[in-house]
N, C-alpha and C positions, 0 to 999 in steps of 0.2 A: 453601476450600482453606486448607490452613494456613499463617499469615501469614509461617511462619519458611522454608517449603520451598516457598512458592508462586512466587516469581519463580526462583527455581532450576533448578525444574521446566520453568517455562514457557519458560525462556533454552535449557536444555538440547531441550526438544521442539521449538524454532525452528530450532535446528541441524541436528536430524535430517536435513533436505532435503541440506543439505551436506556431512555425512557421509555418507550415501548415496551421493552423486554421487560424491564420495571413492573410495568404495569399488569403485562399478558401475565407475571409471573405472580402477581399479589393477586390476580382474578381468577389463578388457577387455570389458564388456558394454553400450557404449555405441553398439551396433547400425554399420551401414555408414558411416553419416555422424556420428563423432562430435562434431564441432565444433557441426552444426546439433544435435545431440539436445542439448548441452549449452546450449548457446543459450536454445531451446526450454523447456528444463527450468529453469532459472535465473530466465527472463521469467515464466514462468508464476505459480514461488514468490513473484517482486515483487509481482506484480499481489495474489497472495491472499494476501498480509501488508497491502497496502495496505486491500483489501476488506474484512480481518478488523479491520483496527487502526479502519475507519469505520465498524464492526459495534459496536464497544463500548461505546459510547455508548446509543445506540437500544436495545440488549439490555440494560444497567445497567437504564434508565428504565420498560422495559417489566416486566422479571423481578425490580427491585430489590436486584439485587444489585451493591451499591455498590463492593465490595473488586473488583469487574472491569477500576476504572479505574485500580486500580495499576498492569496491565499494558498501558495505552494506549501508552506511550512505548516499552516496549521492544518492542512488537508493530510499531510506527511504524516504528523504528530495523531491525528486521531487514526490514522490505520495502524500506528504503534498502541496505541491506547486500547481498540479493539483486539490487535493481536496479543497483548497480554490479559487481558482478560480471557480471552479464550485459552490462554495457557494457563492461567490462575483457576478456571474453572474445571480445567482438565485433572491440575494437579490436587483442588483442595478439594471439589466436590465429586469428582469421579475418582479418584485414588484415594482420598484422604489422607494426602501427605507420605502415603508408601512407597517412601524413597527407592525400595529395592524393585518394589514392582514397578514402578514409574522407569526404572533403570533398564528392568529388564523387557519392558514395552518398547523404550528408545532402539533397544539394539535389536531386538525379533522383527519389527514391526517397524518396515520401511518407509512406511507413508510418516511416521510418525519423527522419524530421524530425518527425514526431509521437511518436515516440518520444523522441528526443533531448529536445525540449521538454518532456514528461514530466518527464524524470529532472533535466532541471534545475532545473524545480519545486520536486522534493524536496529540492535541496540547500540550501537555508535553511531548510528545517524539519530537516534533520538537524542543520545547525550552530548551531539554535538551541534545540534540546531540552533542553539542561541548567537547571540552577534557578538558575545565574548570570545567565546568558542570559534566563532569565523576567525576575529582578529587576531587568537592565541596562535591556532593554525595557518594561518594566513590562506589567501584564496586558492590560490591553487592548490594545497594538499588537502585542505575542506573539500574541493570540489572533485578530486581524485577517490578521497575516502566516500564520499555521497553517490558513487559509481556503486557503491554496493548494492543500491537501488535497485540495479539494472541486474542483479543475480539474485536478490530477495524475493520480487514479484513473481519471476518463472517458476522459482523455487517453492514458492507457496501455489501456483497454479500446479505445478507436479504434485504437491503435496493433495490438492484437491482430487485430480486427474484419480492418485494412485488410490484414496482413502473410497471412491465411490462405487460401488459394485456392479452398478447395472447401467444407469440412465446416464450417459455420459457428455449430455446436451450443454447443460449449465458450465462446465467446466470448461467443454469444447470453446463454448461462444468466448469466456471470460480469456482463454488463452489465445483465441484467435484476436481480438481486441489488442492484448498485449503485444502480441507479433507486428501489427500494424503499427503500434506506438512506439514500439521500438526502430522499425523500420524508418519512421518518417525521421525519428532520432538522428539515424545514421546515416541518411540521406542530405549531402555537402549541397549548399546553392549553387547554381551553375553560373557560370560567367556570360555577362552578355557578349553578343558581338561588340568588337570597339566601333564606335559613333565617328572616329577620327582617325585615322593613323597611327596619330601619337597619341591618344587618350584611350584608355582601356578600363571602364567602367565593371565595378564587380556589386551583385548583389550581397548586402549585409544582412 
């Protein structure tokens, strides 16, 4: 993909779900329960972008397509964008800023508790996504902080599983993909057999 057009194309494609949702709302095509439809739609796309962001490094290593790394930050921020809209829809449209009812929901409904915790874990990742924050924190501390993604994505999957009452196929698929991606990230490169008694070559 062209270095000039790559990021703008990915940006536009990532906005696609939000644009489609706005158009569907305008046309009145959100079904019998629009609020629930919007909440589910935004939550689904938040999870998809979180998983896609985690997939970039393993796919890059397996395919050698190092250019994919240029899109990792953008994809991660779009995950936070859709998660934020998901939370905003719940707070503003579903609950009409009734903070007492929202707090009661968070305490009583475990799947909402887990969802809120997953969202809170994403906030420091989004806040520290700039180059300036990387420099301020230092590479090692920045990477350690961004391991929160390994918590947020499984928590989001767990939130989805707990929320679904009957058909678990979709959250199960997301969870399986996530497990595979995390396993690939944990897998360490194997050492090659020494080609010469003195020289040892390792795969980097």
